[in-house]
C-alpha positions as a LaTeX table, in Angstrom:
\begin{tabular}{lrrr}
\hline
Residue & $x$ (\AA) & $y$ (\AA) & $z$ (\AA) \\
\hline
Met1 & 112.29 & 92.72 & $-9.59$ \\
Phe2 & 116.08 & 93.15 & $-9.96$ \\
Ala3 & 115.72 & 93.34 & $-13.75$ \\
His4 & 113.13 & 96.10 & $-13.39$ \\
Phe5 & 115.21 & 97.93 & $-10.79$ \\
Leu6 & 118.03 & 98.07 & $-13.36$ \\
Asp7 & 115.56 & 99.00 & $-16.13$ \\
Arg8 & 116.99 & 96.04 & $-18.07$ \\
Ala9 & 114.06 & 93.58 & $-18.08$ \\
Asp10 & 114.23 & 93.39 & $-21.88$ \\
Thr11 & 117.77 & 91.97 & $-21.78$ \\
Ile12 & 117.61 & 89.96 & $-18.53$ \\
Leu13 & 114.22 & 88.25 & $-18.57$ \\
Asp14 & 113.18 & 85.51 & $-20.95$ \\
Pro15 & 109.70 & 85.51 & $-22.57$ \\
His16 & 108.28 & 83.82 & $-19.45$ \\
Gly17 & 109.70 & 86.40 & $-17.03$ \\
Gly18 & 112.55 & 84.14 & $-15.86$ \\
Thr19 & 116.31 & 84.62 & $-15.83$ \\
Glu20 & 118.93 & 82.12 & $-16.96$ \\
Val21 & 121.56 & 81.77 & $-14.25$ \\
Leu22 & 124.89 & 79.97 & $-14.39$ \\
Gln23 & 125.77 & 78.39 & $-11.04$ \\
Met24 & 129.44 & 78.80 & $-10.25$ \\
Ser25 & 131.95 & 79.64 & $-7.55$ \\
Gln26 & 132.59 & 83.34 & $-6.95$ \\
Ala27 & 136.32 & 82.54 & $-7.07$ \\
Arg28 & 136.02 & 81.60 & $-10.75$ \\
Leu29 & 135.00 & 85.15 & $-11.68$ \\
Arg30 & 137.62 & 87.84 & $-12.18$ \\
Phe31 & 137.23 & 91.49 & $-13.09$ \\
Glu32 & 140.04 & 92.69 & $-15.33$ \\
Thr33 & 138.77 & 96.28 & $-15.20$ \\
Gly34 & 135.83 & 98.15 & $-13.76$ \\
Arg35 & 135.87 & 96.73 & $-10.23$ \\
Asp36 & 135.53 & 100.31 & $-8.98$ \\
Arg37 & 132.24 & 100.58 & $-10.89$ \\
Met38 & 130.62 & 97.59 & $-9.21$ \\
Ala39 & 127.36 & 98.29 & $-7.40$ \\
Cys40 & 125.20 & 96.14 & $-5.21$ \\
Met41 & 121.58 & 96.14 & $-4.09$ \\
Arg42 & 119.32 & 94.05 & $-1.88$ \\
Leu43 & 115.58 & 93.78 & $-2.15$ \\
Thr44 & 115.36 & 93.44 & 1.65 \\
Glu45 & 117.69 & 93.98 & 4.59 \\
Arg46 & 118.53 & 90.25 & 4.72 \\
Gly47 & 118.25 & 89.46 & 1.01 \\
Leu48 & 120.79 & 88.30 & $-1.52$ \\
Leu49 & 123.46 & 90.70 & $-2.72$ \\
Arg50 & 122.57 & 91.51 & $-6.32$ \\
Trp51 & 125.60 & 92.84 & $-8.20$ \\
Tyr52 & 125.66 & 94.99 & $-11.31$ \\
Ala53 & 127.89 & 97.44 & $-13.13$ \\
Gly54 & 126.86 & 100.80 & $-11.71$ \\
Cys55 & 127.96 & 102.66 & $-14.83$ \\
Cys56 & 125.56 & 100.94 & $-17.23$ \\
Asn57 & 123.26 & 98.81 & $-15.02$ \\
Thr58 & 124.55 & 95.56 & $-16.53$ \\
Pro59 & 123.55 & 92.73 & $-14.17$ \\
Ile60 & 126.34 & 90.46 & $-12.94$ \\
Gly61 & 124.80 & 88.02 & $-10.49$ \\
Asn62 & 123.41 & 87.15 & $-7.10$ \\
Ile63 & 125.37 & 85.93 & $-4.09$ \\
Pro64 & 124.74 & 85.20 & $-0.42$ \\
Ala65 & 125.26 & 88.18 & 1.86 \\
His66 & 128.42 & 86.76 & 3.43 \\
Arg67 & 131.46 & 85.25 & 1.83 \\
Arg68 & 131.32 & 81.92 & 3.68 \\
Leu69 & 129.18 & 80.50 & 0.87 \\
Pro70 & 131.05 & 81.13 & $-2.40$ \\
Tyr71 & 127.98 & 80.51 & $-4.59$ \\
Leu72 & 127.39 & 82.88 & $-7.51$ \\
Gly73 & 124.29 & 82.87 & $-9.67$ \\
Leu74 & 125.89 & 84.53 & $-12.71$ \\
Ile75 & 123.21 & 86.12 & $-14.87$ \\
Asn76 & 123.57 & 84.70 & $-18.35$ \\
Gly77 & 122.61 & 87.99 & $-19.99$ \\
Cys78 & 125.85 & 89.65 & $-18.84$ \\
Ile79 & 128.00 & 87.28 & $-20.89$ \\
Asp80 & 128.92 & 88.16 & $-24.48$ \\
Tyr81 & 129.10 & 84.65 & $-25.95$ \\
Gly82 & 129.33 & 85.97 & $-29.50$ \\
Ala83 & 132.67 & 87.66 & $-28.78$ \\
Ala84 & 134.20 & 84.20 & $-28.40$ \\
Gly85 & 132.18 & 82.70 & $-31.25$ \\
His86 & 129.78 & 80.80 & $-28.99$ \\
Thr87 & 126.14 & 80.59 & $-28.08$ \\
Pro88 & 125.03 & 79.84 & $-24.52$ \\
Asp89 & 124.24 & 76.24 & $-25.50$ \\
Ser90 & 127.59 & 75.69 & $-27.24$ \\
Ala91 & 129.52 & 77.11 & $-24.26$ \\
Leu92 & 127.45 & 75.67 & $-21.39$ \\
Gly93 & 125.19 & 72.99 & $-22.79$ \\
Pro94 & 121.41 & 72.93 & $-22.49$ \\
Ile95 & 119.52 & 74.32 & $-19.50$ \\
Ala96 & 119.65 & 71.68 & $-16.77$ \\
Cys97 & 116.78 & 72.83 & $-14.58$ \\
Arg98 & 114.09 & 75.50 & $-14.44$ \\
Val99 & 112.97 & 76.47 & $-10.93$ \\
Asn100 & 110.68 & 78.91 & $-9.12$ \\
Ala101 & 108.05 & 78.78 & $-11.86$ \\
Arg102 & 105.51 & 80.09 & $-9.34$ \\
Asp103 & 107.27 & 83.46 & $-9.77$ \\
Leu104 & 107.10 & 83.49 & $-13.57$ \\
Ala105 & 104.55 & 85.21 & $-15.73$ \\
Ile106 & 103.35 & 82.02 & $-17.40$ \\
Pro107 & 99.68 & 82.11 & $-18.37$ \\
Ala108 & 99.71 & 78.38 & $-19.18$ \\
Arg109 & 102.26 & 75.74 & $-18.27$ \\
Asp110 & 104.13 & 75.78 & $-21.54$ \\
Ile111 & 107.60 & 75.05 & $-20.14$ \\
Asp112 & 108.97 & 72.26 & $-17.98$ \\
Ala113 & 109.65 & 74.06 & $-14.69$ \\
Asp114 & 109.33 & 73.30 & $-10.99$ \\
Asp115 & 107.34 & 75.65 & $-8.74$ \\
Gly116 & 110.17 & 75.75 & $-6.20$ \\
Ile117 & 113.67 & 74.30 & $-6.03$ \\
Pro118 & 113.41 & 70.50 & $-6.04$ \\
Leu119 & 115.76 & 68.35 & $-3.99$ \\
Arg120 & 117.17 & 66.80 & $-7.20$ \\
Ala121 & 118.43 & 70.28 & $-8.14$ \\
Leu122 & 119.43 & 71.42 & $-4.65$ \\
Ile123 & 121.65 & 68.48 & $-3.70$ \\
Pro124 & 124.16 & 68.82 & $-6.58$ \\
Val125 & 124.47 & 72.56 & $-5.91$ \\
Ala126 & 125.03 & 71.95 & $-2.19$ \\
Val127 & 127.74 & 69.39 & $-3.00$ \\
Arg128 & 129.47 & 71.84 & $-5.36$ \\
Val129 & 129.30 & 74.67 & $-2.79$ \\
Leu130 & 130.80 & 72.38 & $-0.14$ \\
Gly131 & 133.65 & 71.51 & $-2.52$ \\
Trp132 & 134.26 & 75.16 & $-3.34$ \\
Ser133 & 134.31 & 76.00 & 0.37 \\
Leu134 & 136.76 & 73.22 & 1.20 \\
Arg135 & 139.09 & 74.37 & $-1.57$ \\
Gly136 & 139.21 & 77.88 & $-0.08$ \\
Asp137 & 137.09 & 79.73 & $-2.62$ \\
Pro138 & 135.40 & 82.02 & $-0.03$ \\
Arg139 & 138.74 & 83.82 & 0.45 \\
Arg140 & 139.01 & 84.50 & $-3.31$ \\
Ser141 & 135.68 & 86.20 & $-4.02$ \\
Pro142 & 135.95 & 89.34 & $-6.18$ \\
Phe143 & 132.87 & 90.71 & $-4.39$ \\
Phe144 & 134.40 & 90.92 & $-0.90$ \\
Glu145 & 137.44 & 92.70 & 0.51 \\
Thr146 & 140.06 & 90.06 & 1.24 \\
Ala147 & 141.14 & 91.44 & 4.62 \\
Thr148 & 137.75 & 92.32 & 6.09 \\
Gly149 & 135.22 & 90.12 & 4.30 \\
Thr150 & 132.99 & 93.13 & 3.64 \\
Pro151 & 131.38 & 93.74 & 0.24 \\
Ile152 & 133.47 & 95.86 & $-2.14$ \\
Ala153 & 130.46 & 98.18 & $-2.58$ \\
Thr154 & 127.95 & 99.20 & 0.06 \\
Pro155 & 124.67 & 97.46 & $-0.72$ \\
Leu156 & 121.68 & 99.67 & $-1.43$ \\
Val157 & 118.72 & 98.17 & 0.44 \\
Leu158 & 115.55 & 98.92 & $-1.46$ \\
Pro159 & 113.08 & 100.62 & 0.89 \\
Pro160 & 109.63 & 98.94 & 1.14 \\
Glu161 & 107.93 & 101.81 & $-0.69$ \\
Glu162 & 110.35 & 101.48 & $-3.63$ \\
Arg163 & 109.80 & 97.70 & $-3.74$ \\
Ala164 & 106.04 & 98.29 & $-3.75$ \\
Ala165 & 106.35 & 100.87 & $-6.55$ \\
Leu166 & 108.46 & 98.44 & $-8.61$ \\
Ala167 & 105.94 & 95.64 & $-7.99$ \\
Arg168 & 103.08 & 97.88 & $-9.14$ \\
Ala169 & 105.01 & 98.89 & $-12.26$ \\
Ile170 & 105.74 & 95.25 & $-13.12$ \\
His171 & 102.12 & 94.09 & $-12.95$ \\
\hline
\end{tabular}
């Protein structure tokens, strides 16, 4: 729904309706310019913070709503691999896991994907997040004000009627 909210489904979603996400610590991301153009939305009042460049609707990634968990799901489509002479596979390696297939528009099971998030995928992420937390990464997130811990942009919470309209437009 985020891709459709941004009107960028053509560049964010793969042919199956999924999104490639790079799992990393928020502290590893730095904005050289444009931090003042960052925007944030939530599908629900308690949902993930979904960050994008407000000037051009380029998706950045999804994070928990508080900085205690420094996890960032960086949306692969926002990275210009060609500028550095790479492809996603040459820079990151092959896709390690496909999850939440129940949410994809797959008429027939033609990809290897789990319906939810399997424990074999969740445990390594949890271990990485714990390591990032112990090393102090929550204090170095570019998405939160250092002093207050509040998001650098006020999240827009999508009202239920807008979510419903987006859902109808998608299907």
